[in-house]
N, CA, C and O atoms as a GROMACS GRO file, in nm:
protein
  296
    1MET      N    1  -1.364  -0.159  -2.117
    1MET     CA    2  -1.348  -0.032  -2.065
    1MET      C    3  -1.474   0.000  -1.986
    1MET      O    4  -1.584   0.004  -2.041
    2THR      N    5  -1.455   0.028  -1.833
    2THR     CA    6  -1.568   0.079  -1.736
    2THR      C    7  -1.547   0.201  -1.667
    2THR      O    8  -1.441   0.233  -1.612
    3ILE      N    9  -1.671   0.280  -1.671
    3ILE     CA   10  -1.661   0.405  -1.596
    3ILE      C   11  -1.725   0.434  -1.482
    3ILE      O   12  -1.848   0.442  -1.477
    4ASP      N   13  -1.640   0.456  -1.369
    4ASP     CA   14  -1.713   0.429  -1.234
    4ASP      C   15  -1.826   0.516  -1.219
    4ASP      O   16  -1.805   0.637  -1.228
    5LYS      N   17  -1.958   0.469  -1.194
    5LYS     CA   18  -2.079   0.535  -1.189
    5LYS      C   19  -2.058   0.632  -1.093
    5LYS      O   20  -2.100   0.745  -1.120
    6LYS      N   21  -1.994   0.611  -0.970
    6LYS     CA   22  -1.976   0.720  -0.841
    6LYS      C   23  -1.871   0.820  -0.875
    6LYS      O   24  -1.888   0.921  -0.806
    7ASN      N   25  -1.770   0.830  -0.955
    7ASN     CA   26  -1.667   0.897  -1.000
    7ASN      C   27  -1.651   0.908  -1.172
    7ASN      O   28  -1.537   0.874  -1.203
    8PRO      N   29  -1.695   0.928  -1.236
    8PRO     CA   30  -1.664   0.945  -1.361
    8PRO      C   31  -1.526   0.982  -1.414
    8PRO      O   32  -1.500   0.957  -1.531
    9LYS      N   33  -1.444   1.036  -1.340
    9LYS     CA   34  -1.292   1.040  -1.368
    9LYS      C   35  -1.197   0.916  -1.331
    9LYS      O   36  -1.075   0.928  -1.341
   10HIS      N   37  -1.255   0.797  -1.288
   10HIS     CA   38  -1.232   0.691  -1.261
   10HIS      C   39  -1.243   0.566  -1.376
   10HIS      O   40  -1.352   0.509  -1.385
   11ILE      N   41  -1.139   0.525  -1.457
   11ILE     CA   42  -1.170   0.477  -1.543
   11ILE      C   43  -1.098   0.354  -1.527
   11ILE      O   44  -0.980   0.370  -1.494
   12ILE      N   45  -1.158   0.177  -1.549
   12ILE     CA   46  -1.123   0.098  -1.561
   12ILE      C   47  -1.092   0.035  -1.649
   12ILE      O   48  -1.184   0.027  -1.730
   13ALA      N   49  -0.962  -0.042  -1.693
   13ALA     CA   50  -0.980  -0.140  -1.803
   13ALA      C   51  -1.006  -0.264  -1.816
   13ALA      O   52  -0.993  -0.338  -1.718
   14ASP      N   53  -1.041  -0.305  -1.915
   14ASP     CA   54  -1.122  -0.471  -1.915
   14ASP      C   55  -0.963  -0.533  -1.868
   14ASP      O   56  -0.851  -0.486  -1.848
   15GLU      N   57  -1.034  -0.671  -1.865
   15GLU     CA   58  -0.953  -0.771  -1.830
   15GLU      C   59  -0.802  -0.798  -1.888
   15GLU      O   60  -0.807  -0.853  -1.998
   16GLY      N   61  -0.666  -0.772  -1.838
   16GLY     CA   62  -0.587  -0.798  -1.924
   16GLY      C   63  -0.552  -0.670  -2.010
   16GLY      O   64  -0.456  -0.683  -2.086
   17LYS      N   65  -0.611  -0.560  -2.009
   17LYS     CA   66  -0.568  -0.447  -2.069
   17LYS      C   67  -0.502  -0.351  -1.975
   17LYS      O   68  -0.487  -0.378  -1.856
   18VAL      N   69  -0.456  -0.219  -2.039
   18VAL     CA   70  -0.378  -0.136  -1.985
   18VAL      C   71  -0.417   0.033  -2.044
   18VAL      O   72  -0.465   0.032  -2.158
   19PHE      N   73  -0.407   0.136  -1.999
   19PHE     CA   74  -0.430   0.273  -2.063
   19PHE      C   75  -0.287   0.292  -2.098
   19PHE      O   76  -0.198   0.260  -2.019
   20GLN      N   77  -0.263   0.344  -2.218
   20GLN     CA   78  -0.171   0.442  -2.298
   20GLN      C   79  -0.228   0.574  -2.365
   20GLN      O   80  -0.310   0.589  -2.456
   21ARG      N   81  -0.155   0.668  -2.286
   21ARG     CA   82  -0.195   0.787  -2.329
   21ARG      C   83  -0.142   0.831  -2.479
   21ARG      O   84  -0.023   0.823  -2.509
   22LYS      N   85  -0.250   0.880  -2.577
   22LYS     CA   86  -0.195   0.910  -2.684
   22LYS      C   87  -0.114   1.028  -2.734
   22LYS      O   88  -0.081   1.044  -2.852
   23SER      N   89  -0.089   1.094  -2.651
   23SER     CA   90   0.019   1.181  -2.696
   23SER      C   91   0.164   1.167  -2.717
   23SER      O   92   0.234   1.227  -2.798
   24ASP      N   93   0.204   1.058  -2.613
   24ASP     CA   94   0.340   1.033  -2.595
   24ASP      C   95   0.328   0.873  -2.572
   24ASP      O   96   0.433   0.826  -2.528
   25GLY      N   97   0.231   0.784  -2.589
   25GLY     CA   98   0.299   0.670  -2.545
   25GLY      C   99   0.263   0.605  -2.413
   25GLY      O  100   0.244   0.485  -2.395
   26PHE      N  101   0.256   0.699  -2.324
   26PHE     CA  102   0.302   0.659  -2.163
   26PHE      C  103   0.207   0.528  -2.140
   26PHE      O  104   0.096   0.532  -2.193
   27ILE      N  105   0.237   0.427  -2.076
   27ILE     CA  106   0.162   0.317  -2.045
   27ILE      C  107   0.130   0.307  -1.882
   27ILE      O  108   0.222   0.274  -1.806
   28TYR      N  109  -0.013   0.337  -1.826
   28TYR     CA  110  -0.028   0.330  -1.763
   28TYR      C  111  -0.072   0.179  -1.695
   28TYR      O  112  -0.057   0.073  -1.756
   29GLY      N  113  -0.124   0.190  -1.570
   29GLY     CA  114  -0.197   0.048  -1.515
   29GLY      C  115  -0.331   0.046  -1.592
   29GLY      O  116  -0.363   0.113  -1.690
   30ASN      N  117  -0.406  -0.052  -1.520
   30ASN     CA  118  -0.543  -0.109  -1.555
   30ASN      C  119  -0.670  -0.021  -1.541
   30ASN      O  120  -0.785  -0.029  -1.585
   31GLU      N  121  -0.607   0.064  -1.463
   31GLU     CA  122  -0.706   0.209  -1.390
   31GLU      C  123  -0.652   0.319  -1.382
   31GLU      O  124  -0.534   0.323  -1.349
   32ILE      N  125  -0.704   0.408  -1.404
   32ILE     CA  126  -0.668   0.570  -1.415
   32ILE      C  127  -0.757   0.666  -1.312
   32ILE      O  128  -0.864   0.641  -1.258
   33TYR      N  129  -0.684   0.766  -1.306
   33TYR     CA  130  -0.830   0.891  -1.254
   33TYR      C  131  -0.803   1.009  -1.339
   33TYR      O  132  -0.691   1.060  -1.344
   34LEU      N  133  -0.892   1.047  -1.398
   34LEU     CA  134  -0.860   1.135  -1.494
   34LEU      C  135  -0.825   1.279  -1.399
   34LEU      O  136  -0.895   1.301  -1.300
   35GLY      N  137  -0.713   1.372  -1.437
   35GLY     CA  138  -0.701   1.485  -1.376
   35GLY      C  139  -0.618   1.635  -1.433
   35GLY      O  140  -0.650   1.688  -1.539
   36TYR      N  141  -0.572   1.658  -1.394
   36TYR     CA  142  -0.446   1.757  -1.485
   36TYR      C  143  -0.289   1.735  -1.474
   36TYR      O  144  -0.219   1.750  -1.374
   37THR      N  145  -0.252   1.695  -1.600
   37THR     CA  146  -0.116   1.687  -1.603
   37THR      C  147  -0.040   1.789  -1.648
   37THR      O  148  -0.080   1.874  -1.727
   38TYR      N  149   0.085   1.782  -1.591
   38TYR     CA  150   0.182   1.946  -1.600
   38TYR      C  151   0.279   1.875  -1.677
   38TYR      O  152   0.348   1.968  -1.719
   39TYR      N  153   0.335   1.757  -1.727
   39TYR     CA  154   0.432   1.730  -1.814
   39TYR      C  155   0.371   1.685  -1.962
   39TYR      O  156   0.248   1.695  -1.957
   40LEU      N  157   0.401   1.653  -2.051
   40LEU     CA  158   0.420   1.561  -2.170
   40LEU      C  159   0.534   1.568  -2.210
   40LEU      O  160   0.604   1.669  -2.214
   41ASN      N  161   0.567   1.437  -2.252
   41ASN     CA  162   0.730   1.436  -2.313
   41ASN      C  163   0.828   1.460  -2.229
   41ASN      O  164   0.934   1.461  -2.292
   42GLY      N  165   0.845   1.480  -2.116
   42GLY     CA  166   0.905   1.496  -2.013
   42GLY      C  167   0.959   1.666  -2.038
   42GLY      O  168   1.076   1.704  -2.038
   43GLU      N  169   0.841   1.747  -2.059
   43GLU     CA  170   0.816   1.891  -2.091
   43GLU      C  171   0.702   1.940  -2.038
   43GLU      O  172   0.584   1.912  -2.057
   44LYS      N  173   0.782   2.056  -1.933
   44LYS     CA  174   0.687   2.144  -1.839
   44LYS      C  175   0.593   2.198  -1.923
   44LYS      O  176   0.637   2.264  -2.017
   45LEU      N  177   0.454   2.183  -1.910
   45LEU     CA  178   0.320   2.233  -1.998
   45LEU      C  179   0.322   2.367  -1.907
   45LEU      O  180   0.338   2.362  -1.785
   46THR      N  181   0.300   2.506  -1.993
   46THR     CA  182   0.302   2.618  -1.966
   46THR      C  183   0.166   2.640  -1.888
   46THR      O  184   0.165   2.717  -1.792
   47ILE      N  185   0.035   2.564  -1.931
   47ILE     CA  186  -0.060   2.552  -1.864
   47ILE      C  187  -0.133   2.396  -1.871
   47ILE      O  188  -0.173   2.336  -1.970
   48PRO      N  189  -0.135   2.355  -1.721
   48PRO     CA  190  -0.184   2.236  -1.700
   48PRO      C  191  -0.312   2.207  -1.792
   48PRO      O  192  -0.399   2.291  -1.814
   49TYR      N  193  -0.312   2.041  -1.856
   49TYR     CA  194  -0.392   1.984  -1.937
   49TYR      C  195  -0.467   1.932  -1.851
   49TYR      O  196  -0.416   1.882  -1.751
   50GLU      N  197  -0.665   1.932  -1.874
   50GLU     CA  198  -0.726   1.851  -1.777
   50GLU      C  199  -0.733   1.722  -1.870
   50GLU      O  200  -0.795   1.749  -1.973
   51GLU      N  201  -0.685   1.577  -1.865
   51GLU     CA  202  -0.693   1.478  -1.910
   51GLU      C  203  -0.839   1.434  -1.959
   51GLU      O  204  -0.923   1.427  -1.869
   52GLN      N  205  -0.881   1.402  -2.088
   52GLN     CA  206  -1.008   1.293  -2.092
   52GLN      C  207  -1.005   1.155  -2.151
   52GLN      O  208  -0.928   1.082  -2.212
   53ILE      N  209  -1.110   1.154  -2.109
   53ILE     CA  210  -1.114   0.971  -2.171
   53ILE      C  211  -1.072   0.963  -2.297
   53ILE      O  212  -1.002   0.864  -2.320
   54GLU      N  213  -1.094   1.037  -2.388
   54GLU     CA  214  -1.020   1.039  -2.539
   54GLU      C  215  -0.909   1.055  -2.557
   54GLU      O  216  -0.872   1.029  -2.672
   55ASP      N  217  -0.822   1.095  -2.476
   55ASP     CA  218  -0.681   1.093  -2.452
   55ASP      C  219  -0.580   0.949  -2.428
   55ASP      O  220  -0.458   0.942  -2.442
   56PHE      N  221  -0.666   0.849  -2.392
   56PHE     CA  222  -0.651   0.733  -2.346
   56PHE      C  223  -0.656   0.623  -2.504
   56PHE      O  224  -0.743   0.637  -2.590
   57ASN      N  225  -0.555   0.530  -2.509
   57ASN     CA  226  -0.606   0.401  -2.574
   57ASN      C  227  -0.580   0.278  -2.472
   57ASN      O  228  -0.470   0.252  -2.423
   58GLU      N  229  -0.712   0.200  -2.444
   58GLU     CA  230  -0.703   0.069  -2.389
   58GLU      C  231  -0.633  -0.034  -2.493
   58GLU      O  232  -0.682  -0.087  -2.593
   59ILE      N  233  -0.511  -0.045  -2.442
   59ILE     CA  234  -0.424  -0.159  -2.507
   59ILE      C  235  -0.410  -0.296  -2.422
   59ILE      O  236  -0.427  -0.305  -2.300
   60ASP      N  237  -0.371  -0.410  -2.518
   60ASP     CA  238  -0.354  -0.535  -2.424
   60ASP      C  239  -0.212  -0.512  -2.334
   60ASP      O  240  -0.112  -0.456  -2.380
   61ASP      N  241  -0.221  -0.551  -2.237
   61ASP     CA  242  -0.126  -0.535  -2.125
   61ASP      C  243   0.009  -0.606  -2.177
   61ASP      O  244   0.032  -0.727  -2.188
   62PRO      N  245   0.095  -0.490  -2.206
   62PRO     CA  246   0.250  -0.544  -2.255
   62PRO      C  247   0.313  -0.655  -2.161
   62PRO      O  248   0.393  -0.742  -2.195
   63ASN      N  249   0.270  -0.636  -2.063
   63ASN     CA  250   0.337  -0.742  -1.954
   63ASN      C  251   0.239  -0.794  -1.823
   63ASN      O  252   0.232  -0.762  -1.704
   64PRO      N  253   0.165  -0.895  -1.916
   64PRO     CA  254   0.096  -0.944  -1.842
   64PRO      C  255   0.113  -1.047  -1.711
   64PRO      O  256   0.215  -1.115  -1.721
   65LYS      N  257   0.044  -1.069  -1.605
   65LYS     CA  258   0.111  -1.157  -1.526
   65LYS      C  259   0.060  -1.309  -1.532
   65LYS      O  260  -0.051  -1.342  -1.572
   66GLU      N  261   0.151  -1.388  -1.490
   66GLU     CA  262   0.130  -1.517  -1.539
   66GLU      C  263   0.012  -1.580  -1.416
   66GLU      O  264   0.021  -1.545  -1.299
   67GLU      N  265  -0.078  -1.662  -1.457
   67GLU     CA  266  -0.192  -1.712  -1.337
   67GLU      C  267  -0.076  -1.766  -1.273
   67GLU      O  268   0.026  -1.801  -1.334
   68GLU      N  269  -0.098  -1.774  -1.116
   68GLU     CA  270  -0.066  -1.834  -1.013
   68GLU      C  271  -0.096  -1.969  -1.029
   68GLU      O  272  -0.206  -1.981  -1.083
   69ASN      N  273  -0.035  -2.092  -1.001
   69ASN     CA  274  -0.048  -2.243  -1.009
   69ASN      C  275  -0.086  -2.248  -0.855
   69ASN      O  276   0.002  -2.249  -0.769
   70ASN      N  277  -0.237  -2.250  -0.821
   70ASN     CA  278  -0.253  -2.303  -0.687
   70ASN      C  279  -0.269  -2.411  -0.641
   70ASN      O  280  -0.318  -2.427  -0.530
   71GLU      N  281  -0.219  -2.538  -0.742
   71GLU     CA  282  -0.237  -2.682  -0.731
   71GLU      C  283  -0.136  -2.699  -0.618
   71GLU      O  284  -0.060  -2.602  -0.609
   72PRO      N  285  -0.116  -2.794  -0.534
   72PRO     CA  286  -0.058  -2.880  -0.462
   72PRO      C  287   0.065  -2.937  -0.519
   72PRO      O  288   0.048  -2.986  -0.630
   73ASN      N  289   0.166  -2.943  -0.478
   73ASN     CA  290   0.275  -3.014  -0.552
   73ASN      C  291   0.227  -3.148  -0.573
   73ASN      O  292   0.147  -3.174  -0.484
   74ALA      N  293   0.244  -3.252  -0.662
   74ALA     CA  294   0.264  -3.381  -0.660
   74ALA      C  295   0.335  -3.499  -0.589
   74ALA      O  296   0.321  -3.614  -0.631
   0.00000   0.00000   0.00000
């Protein structure tokens, strides 16, 4: 994973990886901007929670994009 040097709240997953929130298993894309969350497990929080990098796991992408075949048809 890479942390954006210009914006430490911007986190980028390694190639073929995505982020998963530990608390509820929600799967994000390959980059996230940390901020406040107002809901967890579909329930509204009484106090917004400021997410930290430690709140996420970097996992293998469960829906990897297949590489496009750019070769001309024979």
